[in-house]
C-alpha positions in Angstrom: 43.9 251.3 16.4 47.3 249.8 15.7 48.9 252.3 17.5 46.3 251.9 20.6 47.0 248.2 20.5 50.9 248.3 20.4 50.5 250.3 23.6 48.4 247.7 25.6 50.6 245.2 24.6 53.5 247.8 25.9 51.9 248.4 29.2 51.1 244.9 29.8 54.5 244.1 29.5 55.5 246.7 32.0 52.6 245.8 34.2 54.1 242.1 33.8 57.9 243.0 34.3 56.8 245.6 37.5 54.9 242.7 39.1 58.6 240.5 38.9 60.2 243.3 40.3 57.6 243.4 43.2 57.6 239.4 43.9 61.4 240.1 43.9 61.2 242.9 46.5 59.7 240.3 48.6 62.7 238.8 49.6 63.1 236.7 46.0 59.4 235.5 47.1 58.8 233.5 44.3 61.7 232.0 43.9 62.5 231.0 47.6 59.1 229.2 47.2 60.8 226.4 45.0 62.5 224.0 46.7 66.1 223.6 46.5 64.7 219.6 46.1 61.5 217.6 45.6 58.8 217.7 47.7 60.0 214.5 49.1 63.3 216.5 50.6 63.6 215.3 54.6 63.8 217.4 57.3 67.3 217.9 58.5 68.0 217.9 62.1 65.0 215.7 63.1 67.2 213.9 64.6 69.8 214.1 67.6 71.5 211.8 69.5 73.9 212.1 73.0 76.9 210.2 73.9 78.0 210.1 77.6 81.2 208.2 78.3 81.1 207.4 82.0 83.4 206.9 84.6 86.7 208.9 82.7 87.6 205.5 80.9 91.4 205.3 78.7 90.0 203.4 76.3 87.3 206.1 76.0 90.6 208.1 74.9 92.9 205.8 73.2 89.4 203.6 71.2 87.0 205.8 71.1 88.2 209.3 70.1 90.2 208.5 67.1 86.4 207.1 66.1 85.0 210.3 67.0 87.5 212.6 65.9 87.0 210.6 62.4 83.2 211.6 62.1 83.1 215.3 63.6 81.1 214.0 66.7 81.4 215.3 70.2 80.7 213.4 73.5 80.1 214.3 77.1 82.3 212.6 79.2 82.0 212.0 83.0 84.8 211.4 85.1 85.5 210.7 88.6 87.6 213.1 89.9 89.8 210.9 91.9 90.0 208.3 89.7 91.9 210.6 87.3 95.5 209.8 86.9 95.6 207.7 90.1 93.7 204.3 89.3 94.9 202.1 86.5 92.0 201.9 83.5 91.2 205.5 84.1 92.6 208.7 81.7 95.1 211.0 83.3 94.2 215.1 83.4 96.4 215.5 79.9 93.9 213.6 78.2 90.8 215.3 79.7 92.4 218.6 79.3 92.7 217.5 75.5 89.2 216.6 75.2 87.9 219.5 77.1 89.8 221.8 74.6 88.8 219.9 71.4 85.1 220.7 72.1 84.1 217.7 74.2 81.9 218.5 77.0 84.0 217.4 80.6 81.1 216.3 83.2 81.3 215.3 86.9 80.5 211.9 88.2 81.3 212.4 91.8 84.6 212.0 93.9 84.4 208.3 94.3 81.8 206.9 93.0 79.9 205.8 95.7 76.1 205.3 96.6 75.0 208.6 97.6 72.4 207.3 99.0 74.1 205.7 101.7 76.0 208.9 102.5 75.1 211.8 104.9 74.2 214.9 103.8 77.9 216.0 104.7 79.8 213.7 102.5 77.0 213.7 99.7 78.1 217.5 99.5 81.5 216.5 99.5 80.7 213.8 96.4 78.7 216.0 94.6 80.0 219.6 95.3 83.6 218.9 95.4 84.3 217.0 92.4 83.0 220.3 90.5 85.5 222.1 92.2 88.0 219.6 91.3 87.2 220.2 87.8 87.0 223.8 87.9 90.6 224.0 90.0 91.7 222.1 86.7 90.7 225.0 84.2 87.5 222.9 83.2 83.5 224.8 83.1 81.5 221.8 84.1 77.7 222.0 84.0 76.1 218.5 84.1 76.3 215.7 86.9 75.9 211.8 86.4 74.6 210.2 89.4 76.9 207.1 90.5 75.0 203.7 89.8 71.9 205.9 88.2 70.9 206.4 92.0 69.6 209.7 93.8 67.2 211.1 91.5 64.6 210.1 93.6 66.0 211.2 96.9 65.1 215.1 97.3 68.1 215.8 99.9 70.2 214.6 96.9 68.4 216.3 94.2 68.5 219.5 96.2 72.4 219.4 96.7 73.3 218.9 93.2 71.0 221.6 92.0 73.4 224.1 94.0 76.1 223.2 91.6 75.0 221.8 88.2 72.2 222.9 85.4 71.5 219.0 84.7 72.1 216.0 85.9 71.9 212.3 84.3 70.6 209.0 84.9 69.6 205.9 82.8 67.9 204.1 82.3 65.2 205.0 79.6 66.2 204.6 75.5 64.2 208.1 74.9 64.3 212.0 77.0 61.4 213.8 76.4 62.3 217.0 76.3 59.0 218.0 78.0 58.2 215.2 80.0 55.1 214.5 78.7 55.4 211.2 77.8 56.2 210.4 81.8 52.1 210.1 82.4 52.8 206.9 83.6 54.7 208.7 86.2 51.9 211.4 86.8 53.9 213.9 84.9 53.2 216.8 82.4 56.0 218.6 82.1 59.3 218.6 83.7 59.0 220.2 87.1 61.5 218.7 89.2 59.3 218.2 92.4 55.6 216.6 92.6 52.9 218.4 94.4 53.9 216.5 97.5 57.5 217.8 97.1 59.0 214.3 95.7 61.4 214.0 92.9 59.6 213.5 89.7 60.6 210.8 87.5 62.3 213.0 84.7 63.5 216.6 84.6 66.6 218.6 84.4 68.6 216.6 87.6 67.0 213.0 86.2 67.7 213.3 82.4 66.9 209.8 81.5 70.1 208.1 79.3 70.4 204.4 78.0 72.6 202.1 78.9 73.7 200.6 75.4 76.3 198.4 77.0 74.4 197.2 80.2 71.4 196.2 77.6 74.1 194.0 75.8 75.1 192.4 78.9 71.7 192.0 80.0 70.1 190.2 76.8 73.2 188.5 75.9 73.3 190.1 72.7 75.7 189.3 69.8 77.2 192.5 68.2 75.0 192.4 65.4 71.7 191.8 67.5 73.7 194.9 69.8 73.5 197.0 66.4 70.3 196.5 65.7 69.1 197.2 68.9 71.0 200.7 68.7 69.4 201.5 65.1 66.2 200.8 67.1 66.8 203.3 69.6 68.4 206.2 68.1 65.1 205.6 65.1 62.4 205.9 67.4 62.7 209.1 68.4 61.7 210.1 64.1 57.6 209.3 65.3 58.1 211.7 68.0 59.9 214.6 66.2 57.4 215.3 63.1 56.5 218.7 64.1 59.6 220.0 66.7 62.3 218.0 68.7 60.6 216.3 71.2 62.9 213.4 72.0 66.0 212.4 72.0 67.8 209.2 72.8 71.2 210.0 75.4 73.7 206.9 74.3 75.8 205.9 77.5 79.0 204.1 76.6 81.5 202.6 78.9 84.7 200.6 77.9 85.9 200.6 74.5 87.0 197.9 73.2 88.2 196.2 76.9 88.0 192.7 76.3 88.2 191.5 79.5 85.2 193.8 80.3 82.2 192.8 79.9 79.9 196.1 79.7 82.6 197.0 77.1 81.6 197.8 73.6 83.8 196.1 70.6 85.4 198.7 68.9 84.3 197.3 65.4 80.6 197.7 66.8 81.3 200.9 68.2 82.8 202.4 64.6 79.6 200.8 62.9 77.3 202.7 65.3 79.0 205.9 64.5 79.2 205.2 60.7 75.1 204.8 61.0 74.9 207.9 62.5 77.3 209.8 60.1 75.9 208.2 57.2 72.1 209.1 58.4 72.8 212.6 59.1 72.3 212.5 62.7 72.7 215.8 64.6 75.0 214.9 67.7 75.1 217.0 70.8 76.2 217.3 74.1 74.1 217.6 77.4 75.4 221.2 77.7 73.9 221.8 74.4 70.3 221.7 76.5 68.5 225.0 77.7 65.6 225.3 80.2 62.3 227.1 79.8 61.6 228.1 83.6 58.4 229.3 83.0 56.9 226.6 81.4 59.2 223.9 82.6 60.8 221.9 79.9 64.0 221.2 78.0 64.9 222.5 74.7 68.2 221.9 72.7 70.0 225.4 72.3 71.2 227.3 68.6 69.3 224.7 66.6 67.6 225.7 63.8 65.9 223.1 62.2 64.8 223.2 58.2 61.5 222.7 57.6 60.0 220.3 55.3 58.3 221.7 52.1 54.6 222.0 53.0 53.8 222.1 49.1 55.1 220.6 45.9 57.0 222.5 42.9 53.5 222.3 41.0 51.8 224.3 43.9 54.5 226.7 44.4 54.7 227.9 40.4 51.0 228.1 40.7 50.5 230.2 44.1 53.5 232.3 44.2 54.6 233.9 47.7 52.3 237.1 48.3 53.3 239.8 46.1 51.2 242.8 44.4 47.8 242.6 44.8 46.8 242.9 40.9 47.9 240.2 38.0 49.1 241.4 34.7 45.2 241.5 33.5 44.2 243.5 36.4 46.8 246.1 35.8 45.8 246.2 31.9 42.6 246.6 32.6 42.0 248.9 35.4 45.7 250.4 36.2 46.2 252.7 38.8 44.8 256.0 38.7 46.1 258.5 36.3 44.8 259.8 32.9 40.9 260.0 33.2 40.4 256.1 30.9 42.0 253.2 31.1 43.1 250.9 29.2 40.1 249.3 27.9 39.0 252.8 26.9 42.3 253.3 24.8 41.0 250.4 23.0 37.8 251.3 22.5 37.2 254.8 22.5 40.0 257.1 20.9 42.0 258.8 23.5 41.7 262.6 24.3 43.9 265.4 22.5 48.2 264.7 23.9 47.7 267.3 26.0 44.9 266.3 27.8 47.1 262.6 28.0 50.5 263.4 28.4 51.2 259.9 29.4 49.9 258.6 25.9 51.7 261.2 24.2 54.9 260.5 25.8 54.4 256.8 25.0 53.6 258.0 21.2 56.7 259.7 21.3 59.2 257.0 22.6 57.4 254.5 20.1 57.0 256.2 16.8 53.3 256.0 16.8 50.3 258.0 15.4 51.9 259.0 12.7 
């Protein structure tokens, strides 16, 4: 009897070890069920932001770029091709190429920054199409266009020309861009189709991606820098209530001059620094317009190549008491009902003497291994 009890104990240990190995074979399911941090760990990459630096102004290079570099952020710099290196206060080609080489996106902002709706179709073609050709000629790949004065996205002719040359186009002025355009119900939208059923351009689509003019808001409301910072934080954080189950809304912040005291629309350098520091400290993910993709079948925008890290769905206790799927039987069942082999199970070994060794070779081997039955 004593020997049989030891056998039961041994088999129990073997069964337990087998279960552990089986669990391990499921990609460490049990261990991976335990979060690295507490269950209160927040999702990562649920808060995004895009910067658009409009017009290609010199201070964007001299004042904004060093701060962006400090925090490892990249922006979308939309340039006016005929202003580059020709007009005072604007970047030259060397500076623009440096931005491009260092991973910033360069977008088109037309040839001459004119009101497109006042032009002939031929002139629109020149302003929109030639600006891309101009940038391409300098070795810069361009995927996005910014409407001068945020005008033209409601004009079918202009939109059709923009669509010939670019994947995306941006304009003001909304605090958030909803990637499925489904928050635009007040404009009759359920998705990001470019045109309505009657053929007119929709309010928001991939050729009317809505941005928020940070500096315009500051001037319009006569904000102090402290008030402007508070508004900035409110805008970038406003996405959180929409992004609880996927990335659905992103703030796209537009800047013009950075540190140009003579320009009312300029953002103070100290304010810009505080805004970038806030985003860095709060672990926002900074992307560019070219990081967007578009689902043509279902008509919505999405962020490419971004893997979200989900918040744990259960706390540590639940993970321990309910491990990842593994063997269908626990230790007890392995003891009381082992896999078919000998004619008697472990329980019968305890209550009824086991058959002769020749009829139960496994039991005989265990006896020899552990010196039992002598």
